[in-house]
C-alpha positions in Angstrom: 228.9 -21.1 93.2 226.5 -23.4 91.4 222.7 -23.2 91.3 220.1 -25.4 89.7 217.7 -23.7 87.3 214.5 -22.9 89.3 211.3 -24.5 88.2 209.0 -21.8 89.5 208.7 -18.3 88.0 207.0 -15.2 89.5 203.4 -14.9 88.4 204.1 -11.2 87.7 207.8 -10.9 87.0 207.7 -7.1 86.9 210.2 -5.3 89.2 210.7 -2.0 87.5 211.2 1.0 89.8 209.0 3.2 87.6 206.7 2.8 86.0 206.0 0.1 88.6 203.9 -3.0 88.4 200.1 -2.6 88.5 198.1 -3.7 91.5 197.3 -7.4 91.9 194.5 -8.4 89.6 194.7 -5.4 87.3 193.5 -5.7 83.7 192.6 -3.1 81.1 189.0 -3.7 82.1 189.7 -1.4 85.1 189.8 1.5 82.6 186.5 0.8 80.8 184.8 3.6 82.6 187.4 6.3 81.8 186.1 9.7 80.9 187.3 9.8 77.3 186.5 12.0 74.4 185.3 14.9 76.6 187.0 17.9 78.1 188.7 17.4 81.4 187.2 20.8 82.3 183.7 19.4 82.0 182.0 18.9 85.4 182.5 15.1 85.4 186.1 15.5 84.3 186.8 17.9 87.1 185.0 15.7 89.6 187.3 12.7 88.7 190.4 14.8 89.0 189.2 16.1 92.3 188.5 12.5 93.4 192.2 11.6 92.8 193.1 14.6 95.0 190.8 13.8 97.8 191.4 10.1 97.8 195.2 10.6 97.7 195.1 13.1 100.6 192.8 10.8 102.7 194.9 7.7 102.1 198.2 9.5 102.9 196.8 11.3 105.9 197.5 14.8 104.6 196.3 17.4 107.1 193.0 19.1 106.2 194.5 22.6 106.0 197.0 21.5 103.3 196.4 22.0 99.6 196.9 19.0 97.3 197.0 19.3 93.5 197.8 17.5 90.3 200.6 19.1 88.3 202.4 18.3 85.0 205.5 16.3 84.3 205.5 13.6 87.0 207.4 14.1 90.2 210.2 15.9 88.3 207.8 18.6 87.3 206.4 18.8 90.8 209.8 19.3 92.4 211.1 21.7 89.8 208.0 23.9 89.9 208.5 24.3 93.6 212.2 24.9 93.4 211.8 27.5 90.7 209.1 29.3 92.7 210.6 29.2 96.1 214.4 28.8 95.9 216.4 31.9 96.8 213.8 33.5 99.2 216.2 32.4 102.0 219.3 30.3 102.4 218.9 26.7 101.3 220.4 23.3 102.3 219.9 20.4 99.9 220.7 16.7 100.4 222.5 15.0 97.5 223.0 11.2 97.8 221.7 9.6 94.6 220.7 10.6 91.0 217.6 12.6 91.5 218.6 14.4 94.7 221.8 15.2 92.9 219.8 16.7 90.0 218.0 19.0 92.5 221.3 20.1 93.9 222.7 20.7 90.4 219.7 22.7 89.4 219.9 24.9 92.4 223.7 25.4 92.0 224.2 25.6 88.3 220.9 26.6 86.8 219.2 28.8 89.4 222.6 29.8 90.7 221.6 30.4 94.3 224.1 32.5 96.1 223.3 31.1 99.5 223.3 27.3 98.9 224.8 24.4 100.9 225.0 21.0 99.2 225.3 18.2 101.7 226.6 15.2 99.8 227.0 11.5 100.4 228.0 8.6 98.0 225.5 6.0 96.8 224.5 3.8 99.7 224.8 6.5 102.3 223.0 9.5 103.6 224.5 12.9 104.2 225.1 13.8 107.9 221.7 15.2 108.8 223.1 16.8 111.9 224.7 19.3 109.6 221.3 20.6 108.3 220.5 24.1 109.4 216.7 24.0 109.8 216.5 27.8 110.0 217.1 27.6 106.2 214.9 26.1 103.5 215.8 22.4 103.2 215.3 20.1 100.1 215.4 16.4 100.9 214.5 13.2 99.1 212.7 10.9 101.5 213.7 7.8 99.6 216.5 7.6 97.0 215.0 5.6 94.2 218.4 5.0 92.6 220.4 4.2 95.8 217.9 2.3 98.0 218.6 4.7 100.8 215.8 6.4 102.8 215.5 8.9 105.6 215.7 6.7 108.7 212.8 8.0 110.8 210.2 10.7 111.0 212.2 12.2 113.9 215.0 13.0 111.5 213.1 16.3 110.7 212.4 18.6 113.7 208.8 19.7 114.2 210.0 23.3 114.7 211.9 24.7 111.8 212.0 28.3 110.5 212.5 27.5 106.8 210.5 25.3 104.6 211.1 21.5 104.3 210.6 20.5 100.7 210.3 16.7 100.4 210.6 14.7 97.2 208.6 11.6 98.3 208.0 10.0 94.9 209.1 6.5 95.9 208.1 6.8 99.6 204.5 8.0 99.3 202.0 5.1 99.9 204.8 2.9 101.2 206.5 4.7 104.1 205.5 7.0 107.0 205.7 10.7 106.0 205.7 13.2 109.0 203.2 15.8 107.7 203.6 17.9 110.8 207.4 18.2 110.0 207.2 18.9 106.3 206.0 21.8 104.2 206.0 20.7 100.6 205.6 17.1 99.5 205.7 15.8 95.9 205.1 12.4 94.3 203.8 10.8 91.1 201.3 8.2 90.1 203.9 5.8 88.5 205.5 4.6 91.7 203.9 2.9 94.8 200.4 2.5 93.4 201.5 1.4 89.9 199.9 4.3 88.0 200.9 5.7 84.6 203.6 8.3 84.1 203.6 12.0 83.3 201.4 13.3 86.1 202.8 14.7 89.4 201.2 15.7 92.7 202.2 18.4 95.1 201.0 19.0 98.7 201.5 22.4 100.4 201.3 23.3 104.0 199.7 26.7 105.0 203.3 27.9 105.6 204.3 26.9 102.1 201.3 28.6 100.6 202.2 31.9 102.3 205.6 31.7 100.9 204.3 31.0 97.4 202.0 34.0 97.7 204.9 36.3 98.5 205.9 35.8 94.9 208.8 34.2 93.0 212.0 36.0 92.4 212.1 34.8 88.8 209.6 34.6 85.9 207.9 31.2 85.6 206.5 29.4 82.6 202.7 28.7 82.7 203.0 25.1 83.8 205.0 26.2 86.9 202.6 28.8 88.1 200.6 27.9 91.2 199.7 31.5 92.0 198.2 34.5 90.2 197.4 38.1 91.0 195.0 37.0 93.7 197.4 34.6 95.4 197.2 30.8 95.3 195.3 29.5 92.3 193.0 27.3 94.4 191.2 25.9 91.4 194.3 23.8 90.7 193.8 22.1 94.1 190.2 21.1 93.2 191.0 19.4 89.9 191.3 22.3 87.5 194.7 21.3 86.2 197.2 23.7 84.7 197.4 21.7 81.5 195.5 18.9 79.9 195.8 15.6 81.8 195.2 12.1 80.4 191.8 11.0 81.6 192.8 7.4 80.9 195.7 7.9 83.4 193.2 9.5 85.8 191.0 6.5 85.7 194.0 4.3 86.3 195.1 6.4 89.3 191.6 6.1 90.8 191.7 2.3 90.3 195.0 2.2 92.3 193.6 4.3 95.1 190.5 2.2 95.4 192.5 -0.9 95.5 194.7 0.6 98.2 191.6 1.4 100.3 190.2 -2.1 99.8 193.3 -3.8 101.2 193.4 -1.8 104.3 194.8 1.7 103.5 198.2 3.1 104.2 199.1 0.7 107.0 198.4 -2.3 104.8 200.5 -0.8 102.0 203.4 -0.1 104.3 203.1 -3.7 105.7 203.2 -5.2 102.2 206.3 -3.2 101.3 208.1 -4.0 104.5 207.3 -7.7 104.0 208.9 -7.6 100.6 212.1 -6.0 102.0 212.2 -8.6 104.8 212.1 -11.4 102.3 215.1 -9.9 100.4 216.9 -9.3 103.7 216.6 -12.9 104.8 217.9 -14.1 101.4 220.8 -11.7 101.4 221.9 -12.7 104.9 222.5 -16.3 103.6 224.5 -15.3 100.5 228.1 -14.4 100.2 228.0 -12.8 96.7 225.4 -10.0 97.2 224.7 -7.3 99.8 222.6 -4.2 100.2 223.9 -1.0 98.7 222.7 0.6 101.9 224.8 -1.0 104.6 222.8 0.6 107.4 219.6 -1.3 108.1 217.8 1.9 109.4 218.3 3.7 106.0 217.4 0.7 103.8 214.5 1.3 101.4 211.5 -1.0 101.4 210.5 0.1 97.9 213.6 0.6 95.7 215.7 -2.3 97.0 219.2 -1.8 95.7 221.8 -4.6 95.8 225.5 -4.7 95.1 227.6 -7.8 94.0 230.4 -8.5 96.5 232.1 -11.4 94.9 235.8 -10.6 94.7 236.1 -11.4 91.0 233.3 -8.9 90.3 234.7 -6.2 92.6 238.1 -6.5 90.7 236.4 -5.5 87.4 236.4 -1.9 86.2 233.1 0.0 85.8 232.6 -1.1 82.2 233.3 -4.8 83.2 230.8 -4.6 86.1 228.1 -3.0 83.9 228.7 -5.8 81.3 228.2 -8.5 83.9 224.9 -6.9 85.2 223.6 -6.6 81.6 224.3 -10.2 81.0 222.8 -11.3 84.2 219.6 -9.3 83.8 219.5 -10.4 80.2 219.3 -14.0 81.3 216.5 -13.3 83.6 214.5 -11.6 80.9 215.1 -14.4 78.5 213.7 -16.8 81.1 210.8 -14.5 81.8 211.8 -14.7 85.4 212.2 -11.0 86.1 212.2 -7.7 84.2 214.0 -4.4 84.7 216.3 -5.5 87.5 219.4 -3.6 86.6 220.3 -0.6 88.8 219.8 2.9 87.6 222.1 4.0 84.8 223.9 6.6 87.0 224.2 4.3 90.0 227.0 1.8 90.7 226.5 -1.4 88.7 224.1 -3.6 90.6 220.6 -4.9 90.9 217.4 -3.1 91.9 214.2 -4.8 92.9 211.0 -2.8 93.3 209.3 -3.9 96.5 206.4 -1.5 96.7 202.9 -2.5 97.8 201.7 -3.5 94.4 204.3 -6.3 94.3 203.2 -9.6 95.8 205.5 -11.2 98.3 205.2 -14.5 96.6 206.7 -13.0 93.4 209.7 -11.7 95.4 210.2 -15.1 96.9 210.0 -16.7 93.4 212.5 -14.2 91.9 215.3 -14.7 94.4 216.4 -18.3 93.3 216.6 -17.0 89.8 219.0 -14.3 90.9 221.2 -17.1 92.3 220.9 -19.1 89.1 221.7 -16.1 86.8 224.7 -15.1 88.9 226.1 -18.6 88.9 225.7 -18.8 85.2 227.6 -15.6 84.6 230.3 -16.5 87.2 230.9 -19.8 85.4 231.3 -18.0 82.1 233.7 -15.4 83.6 235.8 -18.2 85.2 236.0 -20.1 81.9 237.1 -17.0 79.9 
């Protein structure tokens, strides 16, 4: 194929899947009112942390009887503090279909060494057979596979009635996809994904059922940063802004800025619409190309945030893994040199391909401007490979 060099570049060529691009119009001026040089445990510090909690819960539609808190170490910390506290209280099923869900499965199997564990696996681009899940057990699922571009197809995929706990890693789904709060028990996410916040801070939401299970006590000793309970039960102060460890108040201010922006554009429905539009633009483009396809072949499981693509040109598919990785590196390197798009390579553990973040902070016009550059970069690399 041949492609002319595009004349128009994205205004914001930032397509990383985490940390993700800031909201439209963001500048460092948004942080000028940050509560700096003071203790986060001062009244105003606690108030701002609590504001992140309350605004997040309201925007996501978290039920009023749930507990929402800020925890350390991003979404990874949030998921692992829950697994270390709850895993093993009853049999557990875990879905493993990309890098992070695979990590949760490995932790449960090899680190926590659960005796009654079932790992339901699928390769990149697919979901495990959810009909095999035993909902009388605890279930660990990732709502959206950030590294595979595969998501749970619908809220009905999880039954309303289930005896165990449903523990949901929603880090690249929250603020972009519908989450069925009446069907979940623990939900985790971080600030660095769909609202473009900074890294290192996680959030966890607990249903009353999950709180009861936590208060029954962990089967193993927990480090301080994993402890959500004490002698008197749930440490409710954590869920009002009294964090376990010291947060960055600069990051707190940035999180508040993202939440206020989300509210100003129309709330959760508007965020979902922005993300769906970005996916639709890529879908229309892919449908007219013979060299690229979605890693998720099923439309119903296709992510609207972490949009993962594979190269289907026969010459590329004939390469070994090292050769494919070399091609992707060269292609994304060209895009960076031209300042047309940054951080577009797939995750390091995923099959060699492209990944475009399509969350709500990405403007559709920038997605539209990026796609001709993908054609151009692929044509350039194809020509070089044909000549060598």
